[in-house]
C-alpha positions as CSV (number, residue, x, y, z in Angstrom):
1,X,234.5,37.2,126.9
2,X,237.0,35.1,128.7
3,X,238.3,32.2,126.7
4,X,236.9,29.8,129.3
5,X,233.4,30.6,128.2
6,X,234.1,28.8,124.9
7,X,235.2,25.7,126.8
8,X,232.0,25.6,128.8
9,X,233.0,27.2,132.2
10,X,232.1,30.8,131.6
11,X,229.0,32.2,133.2
12,X,226.7,34.4,131.1
13,X,223.7,36.2,132.6
14,X,220.8,37.0,130.1
15,X,218.6,39.8,131.3
16,X,215.1,39.3,129.8
17,X,213.0,36.2,129.2
18,X,211.3,37.2,126.0
19,X,212.0,35.3,122.8
20,X,215.3,37.3,122.2
21,X,216.6,36.5,125.7
22,X,215.6,32.9,125.5
23,X,217.1,32.4,122.0
24,X,220.3,34.0,123.3
25,X,220.4,31.5,126.2
26,X,219.8,28.6,123.9
27,X,222.7,29.7,121.6
28,X,225.0,30.3,124.6
29,X,224.4,26.7,125.8
30,X,225.3,25.4,122.3
31,X,228.7,27.1,122.8
32,X,229.2,25.5,126.2
33,X,228.5,28.5,128.5
34,X,226.8,28.3,131.9
35,X,223.7,30.4,131.6
36,X,221.3,32.2,134.0
37,X,218.2,34.0,132.6
38,X,216.6,36.7,134.7
39,X,213.0,37.7,133.9
40,X,211.4,40.6,135.8
41,X,207.8,39.4,135.4
42,X,206.2,36.2,136.5
43,X,206.0,34.7,133.0
44,X,208.3,34.1,130.0
45,X,207.7,34.9,126.4
46,X,207.4,38.7,126.2
47,X,205.1,39.6,123.4
48,X,204.4,36.0,122.6
49,X,201.5,34.9,124.8
50,X,199.5,31.7,124.6
51,X,195.9,31.8,125.8
52,X,192.5,30.4,125.5
53,X,189.0,31.5,124.6
54,X,185.8,29.4,124.7
55,X,188.0,26.4,125.3
56,X,190.1,26.9,122.2
57,X,193.8,27.6,122.4
58,X,194.8,31.0,120.7
59,X,197.6,33.5,120.7
60,X,196.9,36.7,122.7
61,X,200.1,38.3,121.2
62,X,202.0,37.8,118.0
63,X,200.4,34.9,116.0
64,X,202.5,34.2,113.0
65,X,206.1,34.4,112.0
66,X,207.9,34.9,108.7
67,X,208.9,31.5,107.2
68,X,211.0,33.0,104.5
69,X,213.6,34.0,107.1
70,X,215.3,31.0,108.6
71,X,215.8,31.9,112.3
72,X,212.4,31.3,113.9
73,X,211.6,28.1,112.0
74,X,215.1,26.7,112.7
75,X,214.7,27.5,116.5
76,X,211.3,25.9,116.6
77,X,212.7,22.7,115.0
78,X,215.6,22.7,117.4
79,X,213.3,22.7,120.4
80,X,211.1,20.0,119.2
81,X,208.2,21.8,117.5
82,X,208.9,20.7,113.9
83,X,205.7,18.6,113.8
84,X,203.6,21.5,115.1
85,X,204.7,24.1,112.5
86,X,201.6,25.0,110.4
87,X,201.2,27.3,107.4
88,X,198.0,29.4,107.3
89,X,195.0,27.6,105.9
90,X,194.4,30.6,103.7
91,X,196.7,33.4,102.7
92,X,194.1,35.6,101.0
93,X,193.5,38.8,102.9
94,X,191.4,41.9,102.2
95,X,191.6,45.6,102.8
96,X,188.6,47.5,104.1
97,X,188.7,50.7,102.2
98,X,186.4,53.1,100.3
99,X,183.4,51.4,101.9
100,X,184.0,47.8,101.0
101,X,186.2,44.8,101.7
102,X,188.5,44.6,98.7
103,X,191.0,41.8,97.8
104,X,194.5,42.7,99.0
105,X,196.5,43.6,95.9
106,X,199.3,41.4,94.6
107,X,202.5,42.6,93.0
108,X,203.7,45.2,95.4
109,X,206.6,45.6,97.9
110,X,205.1,46.7,101.3
111,X,202.3,48.4,99.3
112,X,204.5,50.0,96.7
113,X,203.4,48.7,93.3
114,X,205.5,47.9,90.2
115,X,202.7,49.4,88.1
116,X,199.5,51.2,88.8
117,X,197.3,48.3,87.6
118,X,198.3,46.2,90.6
119,X,196.3,48.6,92.9
120,X,193.2,48.7,90.7
121,X,190.1,48.6,93.0
122,X,191.9,49.8,96.1
123,X,192.8,53.2,94.7
124,X,190.6,55.7,92.9
125,X,191.1,56.4,89.2
126,X,192.8,59.6,90.2
127,X,195.1,57.8,92.5
128,X,196.0,55.3,89.8
129,X,196.8,58.1,87.3
130,X,199.1,59.7,89.9
131,X,201.2,56.6,90.1
132,X,201.8,56.7,86.4
133,X,203.5,60.1,86.8
134,X,206.4,58.4,88.6
135,X,208.3,57.6,85.4
136,X,208.4,61.2,84.3
137,X,209.4,62.8,87.7
138,X,213.0,63.9,88.3
139,X,215.1,61.8,90.7
140,X,214.2,62.0,94.4
141,X,217.3,61.6,96.6
142,X,216.9,59.3,99.6
143,X,220.1,60.4,101.3
144,X,221.2,58.4,104.3
145,X,217.5,57.6,105.2
146,X,214.0,58.8,104.5
147,X,210.5,58.2,105.8
148,X,208.6,55.6,103.8
149,X,205.4,57.6,103.5
150,X,207.2,60.9,102.6
151,X,209.3,59.3,99.8
152,X,206.5,57.2,98.3
153,X,204.0,60.1,98.5
154,X,206.4,62.3,96.5
155,X,206.9,59.7,93.8
156,X,203.4,58.0,93.6
157,X,201.0,60.3,95.5
158,X,199.5,60.2,99.0
159,X,196.7,57.8,98.2
160,X,199.1,54.8,97.8
161,X,200.5,55.6,101.2
162,X,197.2,56.3,103.0
163,X,195.2,53.4,101.6
164,X,197.8,50.6,101.4
165,X,201.3,51.3,102.8
166,X,199.9,52.8,106.0
167,X,197.8,49.8,107.0
168,X,200.5,47.3,106.0
169,X,203.2,49.1,108.0
170,X,200.6,49.7,110.8
171,X,200.3,46.0,111.1
172,X,204.0,45.7,111.7
173,X,204.9,48.7,113.8
174,X,201.5,50.2,114.9
175,X,203.3,53.3,113.6
176,X,203.0,56.2,111.2
177,X,204.2,55.6,107.6
178,X,205.2,59.2,107.3
179,X,207.6,58.8,110.2
180,X,208.9,55.2,109.7
181,X,212.4,54.7,108.3
182,X,212.5,53.2,104.8
183,X,216.1,52.1,105.4
184,X,215.1,50.1,108.5
185,X,211.5,49.0,107.7
186,X,211.8,48.2,103.9
187,X,215.5,47.9,103.3
188,X,215.3,46.3,99.9
189,X,213.1,49.2,98.7
190,X,215.6,51.7,100.2
191,X,218.5,50.1,98.4
192,X,216.6,50.0,95.1
193,X,215.5,53.6,95.4
194,X,219.1,54.7,95.7
195,X,220.0,53.3,92.3
196,X,216.8,54.1,90.3
197,X,215.1,57.3,89.3
198,X,211.7,55.7,89.0
199,X,210.3,54.0,92.1
200,X,208.0,51.7,90.1
201,X,211.0,50.6,88.1
202,X,212.9,49.9,91.3
203,X,210.0,47.7,92.5
204,X,209.9,45.8,89.3
205,X,213.6,45.0,89.7
206,X,213.0,43.7,93.2
207,X,210.2,41.6,91.9
208,X,212.3,40.2,89.0
209,X,215.2,39.4,91.4
210,X,212.8,37.6,93.8
211,X,211.3,35.6,90.9
212,X,214.8,34.5,89.9
213,X,215.4,33.2,93.4
214,X,211.8,32.0,93.9
215,X,211.4,30.5,97.4
216,X,208.9,27.7,97.8
217,X,206.7,27.1,100.7
218,X,204.5,29.5,102.7
219,X,205.6,33.1,103.4
220,X,204.3,32.8,107.0
221,X,203.9,30.0,109.5
222,X,202.3,29.4,112.8
223,X,202.5,26.8,115.5
224,X,199.7,24.4,116.4
225,X,198.5,25.7,119.8
226,X,199.9,29.2,119.1
227,X,203.3,30.7,118.5
228,X,203.1,31.6,122.2
229,X,204.3,28.1,122.7
230,X,207.7,28.8,121.1
231,X,209.3,30.7,124.0
232,X,208.0,28.1,126.4
233,X,209.6,25.3,124.4
234,X,212.9,27.2,124.2
235,X,212.8,27.7,127.9
236,X,212.2,24.0,128.5
237,X,215.2,23.2,126.3
238,X,217.4,25.7,128.1
239,X,216.5,24.2,131.5
240,X,216.9,20.6,130.2
241,X,220.5,21.4,129.2
242,X,221.4,22.9,132.5
243,X,220.5,26.6,132.0
244,X,218.9,28.4,135.0
245,X,215.8,30.6,134.4
246,X,214.5,32.8,137.2
247,X,211.2,34.7,136.9
248,X,210.1,37.5,139.2
249,X,213.7,38.7,139.2
250,X,213.9,42.3,138.1
251,X,217.5,43.4,137.7
252,X,218.2,46.6,139.7
253,X,221.9,47.0,139.1
254,X,224.5,46.1,136.5
255,X,228.1,46.9,137.2
256,X,231.5,46.0,135.8
257,X,233.8,44.4,138.4
258,X,237.5,44.8,137.4
259,X,239.7,41.9,138.2
260,X,237.2,39.9,140.0
261,X,236.6,42.4,142.8
262,X,233.7,42.0,145.2
263,X,234.8,38.4,145.7
264,X,233.5,37.3,142.4
265,X,233.9,33.6,142.0
266,X,236.3,32.9,139.1
267,X,237.1,36.7,138.6
268,X,233.7,37.4,136.9
269,X,233.7,40.8,135.2
270,X,230.0,41.7,135.8
271,X,228.0,42.1,139.0
272,X,224.2,41.7,138.5
273,X,221.8,42.5,141.3
274,X,218.3,40.9,141.0
275,X,216.0,41.3,144.0
276,X,218.1,40.3,147.0
277,X,220.5,38.2,145.0
278,X,223.9,39.1,143.6
279,X,225.2,37.2,140.6
280,X,228.7,37.4,139.0
281,X,229.2,36.8,135.4
282,X,231.8,36.7,132.7
283,X,229.4,38.3,130.3
284,X,225.9,39.8,130.1
285,X,223.3,39.9,127.4
286,X,220.7,42.7,127.8
287,X,217.5,41.5,126.1
288,X,214.9,43.9,127.4
289,X,213.0,46.8,125.8
290,X,214.9,50.0,125.2
291,X,213.7,51.9,128.3
292,X,214.6,49.1,130.7
293,X,217.9,48.6,128.8
294,X,218.6,52.4,129.3
295,X,218.1,52.0,133.0
296,X,220.4,49.1,133.3
297,X,223.2,50.6,131.2
298,X,223.1,54.1,132.7
299,X,226.2,53.5,134.9
300,X,228.5,51.6,132.7
301,X,227.4,52.7,129.2
302,X,225.8,56.1,129.7
303,X,226.1,57.1,126.0
304,X,224.3,53.9,124.9
305,X,221.7,54.5,127.7
306,X,221.0,58.0,126.4
307,X,220.4,56.7,122.9
308,X,218.2,53.9,124.2
309,X,216.1,56.4,126.2
310,X,215.1,58.1,122.9
311,X,213.5,55.0,121.5
312,X,209.7,55.5,121.4
313,X,207.1,52.8,121.6
314,X,203.5,52.4,120.4
315,X,200.8,50.8,122.5
316,X,198.0,48.6,121.2
317,X,195.3,46.2,122.3
318,X,194.1,42.9,120.8
319,X,190.4,42.0,121.1
320,X,189.7,38.3,120.8
321,X,186.1,37.2,120.2
322,X,184.6,33.8,120.0
323,X,181.2,33.1,118.3
324,X,179.0,30.1,117.7
325,X,179.7,28.9,114.2
326,X,176.0,28.4,113.3
327,X,175.3,32.1,114.1
328,X,177.8,33.8,111.8
329,X,178.9,33.9,108.2
330,X,182.2,35.5,107.4
331,X,183.8,36.5,104.1
332,X,186.5,34.1,102.8
333,X,190.1,34.7,103.7
334,X,192.3,35.3,106.7
335,X,191.0,38.8,107.6
336,X,191.5,42.4,106.6
337,X,193.5,45.5,107.2
338,X,192.0,49.0,107.7
339,X,193.6,52.3,106.5
340,X,193.4,55.0,109.1
341,X,192.3,57.5,106.4
342,X,188.8,55.8,106.3
343,X,188.1,56.9,109.9
344,X,187.4,53.5,111.5
345,X,188.8,52.5,114.9
346,X,190.1,49.0,114.4
347,X,193.3,48.7,112.3
348,X,192.9,45.0,111.4
349,X,190.9,41.9,111.9
350,X,192.1,38.3,111.7
351,X,189.6,35.5,111.1
352,X,191.7,33.2,113.3
353,X,189.5,30.1,112.7
354,X,189.9,30.5,108.9
355,X,193.5,31.4,109.0
356,X,194.7,28.6,111.3
357,X,193.3,25.1,110.6
358,X,194.2,23.9,114.1
359,X,191.9,26.6,115.7
360,X,189.0,25.4,113.6
361,X,189.8,21.8,114.5
362,X,189.9,22.3,118.2
363,X,186.2,23.1,118.3
364,X,184.4,23.1,115.0
365,X,181.4,24.8,116.7
366,X,183.4,27.9,117.7
367,X,184.7,30.6,115.4
368,X,187.5,32.9,116.7
369,X,188.2,36.4,115.4
370,X,190.4,39.1,116.6
371,X,190.8,42.8,116.0
372,X,193.6,45.2,116.9
373,X,193.4,48.9,118.0
374,X,196.0,51.5,118.7
375,X,198.7,53.2,116.8
376,X,201.6,55.4,117.6
377,X,200.4,58.6,119.3
378,X,196.8,57.3,119.8
379,X,195.8,57.5,123.5
380,X,192.1,58.1,123.5
381,X,191.1,54.6,122.2
382,X,193.4,52.7,124.5
383,X,192.0,54.7,127.4
384,X,188.7,53.0,127.0
385,X,187.8,50.0,129.3
386,X,187.7,46.5,128.0
387,X,183.9,46.6,127.3
388,X,184.4,49.7,125.3
389,X,187.1,48.1,123.1
390,X,184.8,45.1,122.5
391,X,181.9,47.4,121.6
392,X,184.0,49.4,119.0
393,X,185.4,46.1,117.6
394,X,181.9,44.7,117.1
395,X,180.7,47.9,115.6
396,X,183.5,47.9,113.0
397,X,183.1,44.2,112.3
398,X,179.4,44.8,111.7
399,X,180.2,47.6,109.2
400,X,182.9,45.6,107.4
401,X,181.3,42.1,107.3
402,X,177.7,42.4,108.5
403,X,178.6,40.3,111.6
404,X,175.9,41.1,114.2
405,X,175.9,38.0,116.4
406,X,176.6,38.1,120.1
407,X,180.1,36.7,121.0
408,X,180.1,33.8,123.5
409,X,183.3,35.1,125.0
410,X,185.7,38.0,124.6
411,X,189.2,38.8,125.8
412,X,191.1,42.1,125.7
413,X,194.9,41.9,125.8
414,X,196.7,45.3,126.2
415,X,200.2,45.7,125.0
416,X,201.3,48.9,126.6
417,X,204.5,50.2,124.9
418,X,204.5,46.9,122.9
419,X,206.1,47.9,119.6
420,X,209.3,50.0,119.2
421,X,209.2,52.7,116.6
422,X,211.8,52.9,113.8
423,X,211.8,56.5,112.7
424,X,214.2,58.0,110.1
425,X,217.8,57.5,111.3
426,X,217.0,54.4,113.3
427,X,219.8,52.4,111.7
428,X,222.3,55.1,112.7
429,X,221.0,55.1,116.3
430,X,221.4,51.4,116.5
431,X,224.9,51.6,115.2
432,X,225.8,54.2,117.8
433,X,224.3,52.0,120.6
434,X,226.3,49.0,119.4
435,X,229.5,51.1,119.2
436,X,229.1,52.3,122.8
437,X,228.2,48.8,124.1
438,X,231.0,47.3,122.1
439,X,233.6,49.2,124.1
440,X,232.7,47.1,127.2
441,X,234.0,43.6,127.1
442,X,231.5,40.9,127.8
443,X,228.4,43.0,127.1
444,X,225.8,42.7,124.3
445,X,222.3,43.8,123.6
446,X,219.4,42.3,121.6
447,X,215.7,42.4,121.0
448,X,213.0,44.2,119.0
449,X,214.4,47.7,119.5
450,X,217.3,47.1,117.1
451,X,217.0,45.1,113.9
452,X,213.4,44.3,113.4
453,X,210.2,43.7,115.4
454,X,209.4,40.3,114.0
455,X,210.1,36.9,115.7
456,X,212.9,35.9,113.3
457,X,214.5,39.3,113.5
458,X,214.5,39.2,117.3
459,X,216.1,35.7,117.2
460,X,218.7,36.9,114.6
461,X,219.4,39.8,117.0
462,X,220.0,37.3,119.8
463,X,222.2,35.2,117.7
464,X,224.3,38.2,116.7
465,X,224.6,39.3,120.4
466,X,225.9,35.9,121.4
467,X,228.3,35.7,118.4
468,X,229.6,39.2,119.3
469,X,230.5,37.9,122.8
470,X,232.2,34.8,121.4
471,X,234.0,36.7,118.7
472,X,232.2,35.1,115.8
473,X,231.2,37.8,113.3
474,X,229.2,35.4,111.0
475,X,225.9,35.9,112.9
476,X,226.2,39.7,112.6
477,X,226.8,39.5,108.9
478,X,224.5,36.8,107.9
479,X,221.5,37.4,110.1
480,X,221.4,41.2,110.2
481,X,222.5,42.1,106.6
482,X,221.7,39.1,104.4
483,X,218.2,38.8,105.9
484,X,217.0,42.3,106.6
485,X,213.3,41.6,105.9
486,X,211.0,42.3,108.7
487,X,208.4,39.8,110.0
488,X,204.9,41.1,109.7
489,X,203.6,39.8,113.0
490,X,202.5,43.0,114.7
491,X,199.0,44.4,114.8
492,X,196.4,41.6,114.3
493,X,199.1,39.3,112.8
494,X,198.6,40.2,109.2
């Protein structure tokens, strides 16, 4: 980036108005840049979407963010939302498996236990005995990367994967545990597995280390009114500080302009075409999903574009249901996860009015629930109409909880290609993309396709992109390496 960007006169165009793009714009303004954000759709926020049902404010997309990572909470505070941060009213969840709602086990790392007893009740006796064999098995090499499900099934048996890891990872990625990269999705487990023969011993070491550095406060947090309010507050802050945000502005061309050609004011190095407008910029941050990024980078960074074009996405739908409180009785807790192996259609349900105190307070006579459907490779279920998705959600809720009341209102929100998949080798692909992009001065990429699908991870990715442009390596090191933990906000927000 030109030196003048750091003194406040450089112009940076951010392509994409999701939380990553808005966070990048916010950080660029901190550094004194002039910023223009271009969003193709008519709204900001990407997968964060505030909404309403039966007069109660709810999230129709992601609904919680990891509080044990600093980025999202810090950004929320910076844009004036400190007094609206709310921990869940209850953190006790269940798992609907083997014909019953069972308490979510404690003492595991993304479903991998430190000892078999931690999963008692969720697994069969045979499944528990299989875990015990881990300590006697020869070492399993993880190599440069390995699928979570494949590795854990070899060490502890398939039942652990099918009944616990699969629904937990499904809540994050809507993916397949037997395809998902352990290095990218559960990095602390991957690192421990490289140095231990026994997987359960590796987990116990992770747990002991965590206990030594015990963090206080809630693991997750929400925002009163919904986390969908976060990108809107960031956008308001960006505009208040002089940043320009344009919606309905799909970018159709991104070109390098050597030496200020094309009459670029101030010798800008990038030419950005959005609709009928041509912008010139000293630098560009591409903060859109992988497919769109591939299209934008095809001319100037064809190798990066080719890598981005291989990123696959899972589609899903969220079904939000409102009931009269005097007509239903729910089990305690925040909701439940559903293993695919049991053959049910929904993959999770959140008891939103029990999980978030502010939802219950908005109208004490209304109870809000939501379910999620759709995993990687599933097309049949998402092909059903809205009424069909409501019907199947009500059927599964009745089976799991006995809930048979008629909802007073329902809403179906479809997230087509909503969650990028992190298969084995994802980390290497991201490294190659960054290497190719890094050859072009004044260009950076960020978003859910790279370093994590959670809200804090997306913000960390944005911070690192901006720091790359300004020559500050701290963000790259601190955000992406020190805090690799993913935020579990996908699916039904579990």
